[in-house]
N, C-alpha and C positions, 0 to 999 in steps of 0.2 A: 505492500498500499503508499508506504513510505518514497520508493523507488519511483514507481509509477507516478505518484502523486506529484515529486517533485520535476521530473521526466517533462510533466506539463509546461513548463518554464523552457525548456527549451524546442518548443514547437515554433516553426518560423511558418506556419500555413495552417490552413483548415483542419486539412488530412492530417497531419501529424497531432494537432491539438485531439481532435475527434478520437484517435486510436490510442492516445496514452490517457486521455479521460474515460476510455471504452476498459481498457486494461486495470485502471483503477477503479474503475464502478465493479469491477468482478472481486478485486480485493475488499474492496470496503464492505460488501454483502455477507463476506465469511466472518467478519470482525465480530458482529453482534452472537451470533448464533453460538461461534464460541467462547466468546467471556460469558453469556448466561451457562454454559455448560461448563465450564469451569467452575461458577457457583455454585453448581451440582456437586461436585466433585471437593469443594473446597467447605462448603459450608454445612453443615447438621440440617435436617429438614423444618427444626424449630427456627433457624437463624434465614432460611432459604429465599423468605418474602422481599426481607431485609435486604438482603445482598443485591436480589435481583430490584432493589428500587434505588439503591445505591446505582450500581450502574445506569437505570434508567436515567436518573437525575445528571450525572454523569456525560452521556453522550448526550441530552438534549441539553445543558449548557454547554458542551464543545460547539455544538451546531449553532447553538443562539449566539455565544462570545464570536465564533469565526467569523457567521456571516456580519456581525456588525460592526467586527473591528477590522477586515480586511483592508477595505477600501478605504475609508475613512482615518484608521490610526496607523494601519502598518505598512501598506503602501505607500505613502511619505515618508513614513522612518526607513524603511531598507531599499525605499528607490525605485519603485515601478512592482507590477503583479508578477513579474516573475521571481522576481526575491523573496514574495510573500507564498509563494508556491515552494521555493526550495527552503524557504525557513519552516513552510509546514512539514514539508515532506522528511525536514532533519529529526523533526520533532517524535513523529511517526516512527520513525525506523530507533530511533531512542527508547522509546516505549517497546519499540518490539523487541530489544536486545533485552528491556528488562522480563519481558515474558519466555523469552527464550532460556534463561537461566532461575526461573521460577520451577517449583517441584510442587508436582501432584502429593494429596495425601494419601497416605497409605493405606489399604483396607480390603478386604472384598471388592466392594464398590466401585474404588479406585481401580485395582486389576483388573477387572471384568471389562472396564471400560479403556482400555489399553490393547485389549484383545483385537485383532484385524477380524475384519468383516468388511467384505465388499459393497458398493454402493446397492446394488441390486439388492442385496438380502436386506439391507436396511431398510431401503425405501419402499419393500414390497410388504415389510416387519411392521412399520409405521402406518401403512394406508389401510389396513386391516382393522385399526381400530377405530371405532365410532366416536367417541370423545375428541380424538384428535380433530377429524373433521369438523366436529359441532364448534371446538374453538377456533380452530383455523376461520369458518365463517362468519361466528363471531368478530373476531379480529377484522375480518374484511369489511367488515358494515362498519363498525366505528370507524377505522381507518379510512374508508371512504365519507364517511360524514364529517370527520373532522377533517379530511382532507379539502373537501366539497366547501366549509365552512370558511374556513383561514384561507381560503384560496380567493375564497368571493368579499367576504368580510370588509377590508379596508375601500373597495368600489363601491359597496354596499352602501357604509358610511359616508363615502365621499357624495353619493348620488343624494342623497338625505341631508346634504348642505354642512356635513361636518369638516373643519377642517383638515388637509392632507395628516399633518402632526397627531392630534387627534385622534385620527382613524386609525393611524400608525400605533400610537399609543396602546390603543386598546385592544390591537392583537398584540401588541408585545405583552399585554399585562396576561392574556389566555396564556402564554408560556411559561411565565413567571408563577402565577398561581399555580398550573398546573407542576413545576419541578418543585414546588414550595410544598406542596400535599403529597406527593409521591413517596416518601420515606415513612409519613406518618400513617398511609394506606395500608402501604408494606406490611406495617409494623403491629398495624391492629388485627391486620388479616393473619399474622405472626400469633398474634395474642389469643384469638378465638379461635385459633384452628381448622378457618374457611377460607376457602378460595374464593366455592360458588357463590355464595351468597354475598359475598363483596364486588365479585366480579358483574352478577346481573344491578347490583345499586348501581356502581361505576359507568356500564353502559347506561342505565337509566338515567344518570344526572347527566351524562354527554346529549342523550336523547333531548332531553326536557331543555337543557338550555340552548341546544341547536334550534327547536321548536320554535321558541320563544321569541325570538331572532324576528319571526316575520310577524309578531303582533305587540309590539314592545315600540317604544319611543325613548328618545331622552337618555336619560342616565339609566333607567331600566334596561336597555341593551346594555350597557357596559355589565347590568349585574346578569344577565342571562350569560356573555361571555362567561364573566368568571364562573357561573353555575355547569356550564359545558366544560371549562378548563381544567375544575377542580380535579378530577380523576382519569384526564387522560395517560400522566406517563403510569398513574397508581396501577390502571387498567393493564397497563404494557407490559410492564413488570409482573404483575400475578399471572397474566398469561402465560409467558415464559415458564414462571415457576409451576405453575398447575401442568402445563405441559413435561416440565424432569416429573414432579411425584406421579404423572398417573402410572397405574398398574402396568408391567412390560415394558415400558419406555425408558425410565431411570436414565443414568447418565449413559448408560451404553449407547442408547438411540436419539438420546436429547440435541444432538446436534444435526441429524437428519432431521427429527419432528418440526426443530424450532426453524430449520432452513423451509421445510414446506409450507410452516404457518406465513412465515415470511413472503414466501413468493405467491400463496393467494393471497395474502394482504397486499403485495404489491399492484395488484390485476384491479385492486379499486382504485389506485392512482395513477393509473395511466390513461391520458387521453384518449376517446374513440379512436380518434384519427391518426395512432400513429398505433396504436395494438392492432387494430386490424393488421394493418398491411405486415408488419412485423410474426402476429400470430402465423398469418397465411404463409407465410417465407417460411416459419420453422416446421410446419402442418406437411410441406413439400417434401422435405428431408425425415420428417418422421412416419408417415404415410408410405414414401418409397422402403425403407427399412420394414416398415409392418407386411408392405405387399412382396416384399420379397423374400420375409419370412413363409409368409402363408404360401407360396409357393412352392419354394422345397419340401411343404409340409405335407404338401396334396389337397390344400382346400381352395385351391383355385379352379372356377368354375364358370368357362366362357359365356355357357348359355344365362346362368345369371347377370354375369360383370357387363358383358355389353349393352344390354336394355339399362341399366342403372346408369353407367358410364355415358351413354346417347343423352340422357335426359340431364342427368347433375353437372354437365360441363357446362351448355348455354345458359343454364336457370344459375348457376353459380357464377358466372362473368355478369349475367342480370342483376343476383343481387349485390355483387360487388360494384353495382354502378349505381345503387342504391344507397344515398345518406341517412342513417337511422339517427336524432337525437339522444343527447345523451342519457336521458330518462328512460329512454327504451331501451338503448342499445347495452345499458349495464346490466339491468334483469333479464334480458335475452341471452346476455352471453353466461348469467350467473344459472339461470335454468340448463341452460347443454352442458356446461361444466359438472353440476349437480347430479345430471342424469348420467354424465360417461363415469361420474365418480362412485354411482350405484352401481352401474353394471360392473365396474373395474371389483368393487366390494364384493359384490355378489359371486361373481367368478372367482374369487378365493375361496368362498364358502362352500362350492360343489366339489362332489367328490370326483375321484379319476375314471370311474367308468364313462364310456363313451357316450355320446346321448343318441337316442334313437334315430331313424334316418326321418326325415322330412320329405312332406309330400312337393311334389315342382311346384314353382314359385313362378304363375301366370305373366306373359310379357306386360299384358295392361298395368299389372300391380307393380312389376318390377319398373316401369317408364313414371310411374307416379310418384313410388318411393325415390325414385332417382331423382325428380325433378324438387320434391320436398329436400330431399338432402342437400342437394345442390343450392340451392335458396338458401337456406338455412346458413351453411357454411360461407355463401358471399356474404350474406350480412352479416355475421358475425366473426369471420376472419379464422374461423375451426374447421377442421376435417373430420 
């Protein structure tokens, strides 16, 4: 992360900057899941919520101060944005050295977490559990709610006649109150030994505060923002804690489970105009691999394939030409992903006996199914 981040300062064109930023982004996403997993290794269950609360506060404070001070304070001091990136990269390398020389806690759980396991084994193990998916979906919903609110809030307040400084200060108060209450919320959860109840209350506060923005005015808007912000960082910290504490997840599969959670959460924050072409491109690769494996296993039927392909290709093009608004696009993507996750989860529960032979699929049904599949795939960018 530090090397890639500092390399952005060496960029002399957009291509180089985009490449180094992409590499830094890959490294950046690996940090939170490993930090939370380290908390699971180092701290007992009674202190795990508190530890993840401290981590959440630290990350939020770093994001806030980094964005707040980079252009206005650090850039004049260090002589430009390139040198600021060099300094940020050096700080990341320094902390990386601290992590390199840190020791994991000894014990059975810590030893088990060090046993080698393949990515395929880990992801299949994690995806079988309903509670993991419930936490993923809940986190995605809360994250989408928060990201939509904080992205729209300054413009909304300025449209109401607020001064730019007052609008930005109101948004800053959201982050400030969130960081201030993260540790108390985590500590309270540790004390009462409850995750689910605190998570539900935290999500409820975020929803209530966000909803009140549409019905309030004046000083009540600031109050609604504070209500929405009280539990944001605390909710995220307790979600990571609940994942680690989930039965059959533990420290060994914590990194994979948290990574899955962050991936699902990231979907809620991606604009539709970016998500759709990116998802469609990735699906070309994924479906190509899947098709190759199906053909090798002898499951390919030309009689079924050609009618579906003939109808789905033009309708996928038609769906890709249509542009859905965000309030329709995101729920549609969510339904498609939930259905795909359900089919994947159900397949893990089936036994190894071969399925009974099925009746031949009529051509007209194959054409209709292909048209519907192609249209939905084009609309949402999923194969």
